[in-house]
C-alpha positions, 0 to 999 in steps of 0.5 A: 476459515480453515485453510487446507495444507495445499492452500497454505503452500500455494499462499506461501509460494505466492507470498515469496514470489511476490514480496515487492507487490505485497509490500506495495499493497500493504503500504497503500492500504496503510496510507488509505487507512490513515487518510480515512481514519486518522488524518487531520486537516494539517496532515491532509494539506501536507499530503496534498503537497507531497502528492502534487510533487510526486505527480510532477516527478512521475509525469517527467519520467 
C-alpha cells in the first residue's frame, strides 16, 4: 500500500512524539511472539517466575 506524502509526514511526526510508547509496543510484541512461537517449557517456567516477581513489585507501588 502506497502512503501519501502527508501520511508519511503524519506517521513520522507521531513516531517522533511517541518514541517511548513505540518502544513499549515493540518490546511487548517481541515478548508475545517469543512466548507463542519459540519458548520451551523451561523458558515458560522462568517467565512465570519473572511475571510473579513483577506482579508483586507492581502491587506494592
